[in-house]
N, C-alpha and C positions, 0 to 999 in steps of 0.2 A: 760096935762101932768105935774102934779107938781114934784118937787125934790126928793119925797120919789120913784114915779113910776121910775123917770130916773135911782136913786140908784138901785134898784131892777132890772131893767133890766142891768146895768152894772153888777152886780151880777151874777147874770144868765149868762151871756156871758161869764165873766171869769171861771165861774165854768164849763161852756160849752169846753172851750181850755184847762182848766186843766185836765179836764177828755180824751181829745182827746191827748193831749202829754202824758198822763199816759199810754193809750193804746198802742200808737206809740212805746212808750219806752219798753214795753212788748215783741213786735214783732222784737225788736233789739236783736243780738247777742251778748252774754256776750265777754268781753276780756279777755284775758289771763291775760296780763299786764296792768297796770293803764296808761290811756293816757296823765297823766299828769308826772309821777315820774318812771314810767317802772316796778314797783316793782310788782312781780308775786302776782296775787289777788286769798286769800286763797279758796279753792274749797268750803268751807262752806259759805263764803260769796256769790258764784258764785250759788250755791245752791237754796239761800234763795232771792237775788235780781236778778229777771228776767232783761237781758238786762245790766248787771252791766257794767260800763265802767271805775271805778275809785276804787282804794285801800279806806278804812276805813277814813285813815288821808286827804288823798286828797279830798273825797266825803265832809268832816267834813269842811275843809277850805272854800271849794265851797259854803256850805250853809252857812256859817258865815257870807260871803261876802254877801250873799242874793239871791244867784242862786241857782237852784236846777235841775242840768241835769244829 
């Protein structure tokens, strides 16, 4: 197995994990208040983002740090 095959396998595994995480998040109930700052999450955001846990500002901060939860 050469390095290209190994890279392809790693990419496939990362995609599988990302999809599992995405589907798991869809089954999580949305929160009324942000888990980071306790601000009320607007109804419009809750309707669009299934399993929403953070307000827009806190989600933006998290994503800028390199995480997506």
